[in-house]
Biopython code that builds the backbone (N, CA, C, O; Angstrom):
import numpy as np
from Bio.PDB.StructureBuilder import StructureBuilder

atoms = [
    (1, "MET", "N", (-13.939, 6.509, -18.729)),
    (1, "MET", "CA", (-13.290, 6.927, -17.559)),
    (1, "MET", "C", (-12.391, 8.059, -17.389)),
    (1, "MET", "O", (-11.268, 7.865, -17.853)),
    (2, "PRO", "N", (-12.600, 9.233, -16.822)),
    (2, "PRO", "CA", (-11.976, 10.608, -16.929)),
    (2, "PRO", "C", (-10.345, 10.554, -16.409)),
    (2, "PRO", "O", (-10.104, 10.132, -15.278)),
    (3, "PRO", "N", (-9.829, 10.768, -16.832)),
    (3, "PRO", "CA", (-8.250, 10.637, -16.546)),
    (3, "PRO", "C", (-8.046, 11.029, -15.201)),
    (3, "PRO", "O", (-7.198, 10.369, -14.600)),
    (4, "ILE", "N", (-8.662, 12.020, -14.520)),
    (4, "ILE", "CA", (-8.359, 12.269, -12.866)),
    (4, "ILE", "C", (-8.900, 11.399, -12.162)),
    (4, "ILE", "O", (-8.218, 11.371, -11.138)),
    (5, "ARG", "N", (-9.834, 10.552, -12.060)),
    (5, "ARG", "CA", (-10.411, 9.857, -11.693)),
    (5, "ARG", "C", (-9.013, 8.762, -11.528)),
    (5, "ARG", "O", (-8.433, 8.428, -10.495)),
    (6, "SER", "N", (-8.762, 8.402, -12.834)),
    (6, "SER", "CA", (-7.968, 7.494, -13.037)),
    (6, "SER", "C", (-6.496, 7.366, -11.711)),
    (6, "SER", "O", (-6.051, 6.453, -11.017)),
    (7, "GLN", "N", (-6.145, 8.903, -11.920)),
    (7, "GLN", "CA", (-4.924, 9.091, -11.494)),
    (7, "GLN", "C", (-5.268, 8.956, -9.766)),
    (7, "GLN", "O", (-4.422, 8.765, -8.892)),
    (8, "SER", "N", (-6.555, 9.093, -9.595)),
    (8, "SER", "CA", (-6.654, 9.248, -7.728)),
    (8, "SER", "C", (-6.591, 8.019, -7.525)),
    (8, "SER", "O", (-5.853, 7.774, -6.570)),
    (9, "SER", "N", (-7.246, 6.701, -8.219)),
    (9, "SER", "CA", (-7.382, 5.631, -7.844)),
    (9, "SER", "C", (-5.791, 4.721, -8.020)),
    (9, "SER", "O", (-5.348, 3.814, -7.315)),
    (10, "GLN", "N", (-5.149, 5.439, -9.343)),
    (10, "GLN", "CA", (-3.766, 4.605, -8.842)),
    (10, "GLN", "C", (-3.297, 5.080, -7.889)),
    (10, "GLN", "O", (-2.763, 4.265, -7.137)),
    (11, "LYS", "N", (-3.258, 6.610, -7.441)),
    (11, "LYS", "CA", (-2.811, 6.758, -6.317)),
    (11, "LYS", "C", (-3.313, 5.845, -4.553)),
    (11, "LYS", "O", (-2.795, 5.560, -3.473)),
    (12, "LEU", "N", (-4.536, 5.724, -5.228)),
    (12, "LEU", "CA", (-5.122, 4.887, -3.647)),
    (12, "LEU", "C", (-4.341, 3.557, -3.797)),
    (12, "LEU", "O", (-3.754, 3.094, -2.819)),
    (13, "ALA", "N", (-4.317, 2.832, -5.194)),
    (13, "ALA", "CA", (-3.778, 1.625, -5.012)),
    (13, "ALA", "C", (-2.081, 1.907, -4.664)),
    (13, "ALA", "O", (-1.456, 0.875, -4.420)),
    (14, "THR", "N", (-1.547, 2.780, -4.634)),
    (14, "THR", "CA", (0.445, 2.722, -4.450)),
    (14, "THR", "C", (-0.151, 2.726, -2.460)),
    (14, "THR", "O", (0.134, 1.883, -1.609)),
    (15, "GLN", "N", (-0.923, 3.866, -2.316)),
    (15, "GLN", "CA", (-0.680, 3.785, -0.316)),
    (15, "GLN", "C", (-1.229, 2.363, -0.197)),
    (15, "GLN", "O", (-0.645, 1.447, 0.381)),
    (16, "GLU", "N", (-2.390, 2.280, -0.794)),
    (16, "GLU", "CA", (-2.883, 0.473, 0.120)),
    (16, "GLU", "C", (-1.752, -0.127, -0.277)),
    (16, "GLU", "O", (-1.617, -0.903, 0.669)),
    (17, "GLY", "N", (-0.411, -0.437, -1.315)),
    (17, "GLY", "CA", (0.571, -1.259, -1.232)),
    (17, "GLY", "C", (1.608, -0.707, -0.612)),
    (17, "GLY", "O", (2.616, -1.403, -0.492)),
    (18, "LYS", "N", (1.607, 0.489, -0.142)),
    (18, "LYS", "CA", (2.762, 0.274, 0.986)),
    (18, "LYS", "C", (2.234, 0.462, 2.360)),
    (18, "LYS", "O", (3.090, 0.429, 3.244)),
    (19, "ILE", "N", (0.965, 0.657, 2.738)),
    (19, "ILE", "CA", (0.702, -0.193, 3.805)),
    (19, "ILE", "C", (0.365, -1.665, 3.823)),
    (19, "ILE", "O", (0.328, -2.184, 4.939)),
    (20, "LEU", "N", (0.159, -2.285, 2.964)),
    (20, "LEU", "CA", (0.420, -4.107, 3.051)),
    (20, "LEU", "C", (1.918, -4.074, 3.097)),
    (20, "LEU", "O", (2.206, -5.003, 3.852)),
    (21, "LEU", "N", (3.208, -3.409, 2.629)),
    (21, "LEU", "CA", (4.588, -3.843, 2.811)),
    (21, "LEU", "C", (4.722, -3.394, 4.328)),
    (21, "LEU", "O", (5.225, -4.321, 4.963)),
    (22, "ALA", "N", (4.409, -2.136, 5.248)),
    (22, "ALA", "CA", (4.607, -1.765, 6.228)),
    (22, "ALA", "C", (3.899, -2.950, 7.185)),
    (22, "ALA", "O", (4.500, -3.341, 8.185)),
    (23, "LEU", "N", (2.953, -3.346, 6.922)),
    (23, "LEU", "CA", (2.270, -4.212, 7.443)),
    (23, "LEU", "C", (3.007, -5.790, 7.962)),
    (23, "LEU", "O", (3.235, -6.456, 8.972)),
    (24, "SER", "N", (3.188, -5.801, 6.290)),
    (24, "SER", "CA", (4.083, -7.482, 6.433)),
    (24, "SER", "C", (5.896, -7.048, 6.812)),
    (24, "SER", "O", (6.905, -7.744, 6.700)),
    (25, "ASP", "N", (5.766, -5.982, 7.162)),
    (25, "ASP", "CA", (7.476, -5.547, 7.840)),
    (25, "ASP", "C", (7.562, -5.775, 9.568)),
    (25, "ASP", "O", (8.283, -6.323, 10.401)),
    (26, "LEU", "N", (6.478, -5.069, 9.496)),
    (26, "LEU", "CA", (5.997, -5.209, 10.967)),
    (26, "LEU", "C", (5.765, -6.989, 11.312)),
    (26, "LEU", "O", (6.571, -7.338, 12.174)),
    (27, "GLN", "N", (4.982, -7.993, 10.898)),
    (27, "GLN", "CA", (5.024, -9.209, 10.780)),
    (27, "GLN", "C", (6.224, -9.401, 10.838)),
    (27, "GLN", "O", (6.657, -9.398, 11.991)),
    (28, "ASN", "N", (7.212, -9.630, 9.776)),
    (28, "ASN", "CA", (8.613, -9.774, 10.236)),
    (28, "ASN", "C", (9.143, -9.669, 11.394)),
    (28, "ASN", "O", (9.439, -10.557, 12.194)),
    (29, "ASN", "N", (9.240, -8.705, 11.453)),
    (29, "ASN", "CA", (9.887, -8.239, 12.645)),
    (29, "ASN", "C", (9.467, -8.513, 14.426)),
    (29, "ASN", "O", (10.014, -8.421, 15.525)),
    (30, "LEU", "N", (8.427, -8.813, 13.964)),
    (30, "LEU", "CA", (7.968, -9.801, 15.417)),
    (30, "LEU", "C", (8.143, -11.484, 15.150)),
    (30, "LEU", "O", (8.252, -12.361, 16.007)),
    (31, "ILE", "N", (8.133, -11.592, 14.005)),
    (31, "ILE", "CA", (8.470, -13.221, 14.555)),
    (31, "ILE", "C", (10.388, -13.180, 14.432)),
    (31, "ILE", "O", (11.068, -14.207, 14.437)),
    (32, "VAL", "N", (10.805, -12.148, 14.357)),
    (32, "VAL", "CA", (12.343, -12.126, 14.579)),
    (32, "VAL", "C", (12.510, -12.282, 16.143)),
    (32, "VAL", "O", (13.058, -13.188, 16.772)),
    (33, "TYR", "N", (11.921, -11.209, 16.560)),
    (33, "TYR", "CA", (12.028, -10.904, 17.621)),
    (33, "TYR", "C", (11.021, -12.297, 18.783)),
    (33, "TYR", "O", (10.994, -12.176, 20.008)),
]
sb = StructureBuilder()
sb.init_structure("model")
sb.init_model(0)
sb.init_chain("A")
sb.init_seg("    ")
for serial, (resi, resn, name, xyz) in enumerate(atoms, 1):
    if name == "N":
        sb.init_residue(resn, " ", resi, " ")
    sb.init_atom(name, np.array(xyz, "f"), 0.0, 1.0, " ", f" {name:<3s}", serial, name[0])
structure = sb.get_structure()
């Protein structure tokens, strides 16, 4: 695998992780309220 592709895949993985964290925070806020 070329290094450029691996770097882009890592960026996508981190973005997906941030989105999942944001969704979990929203769910927690909904449960609290």
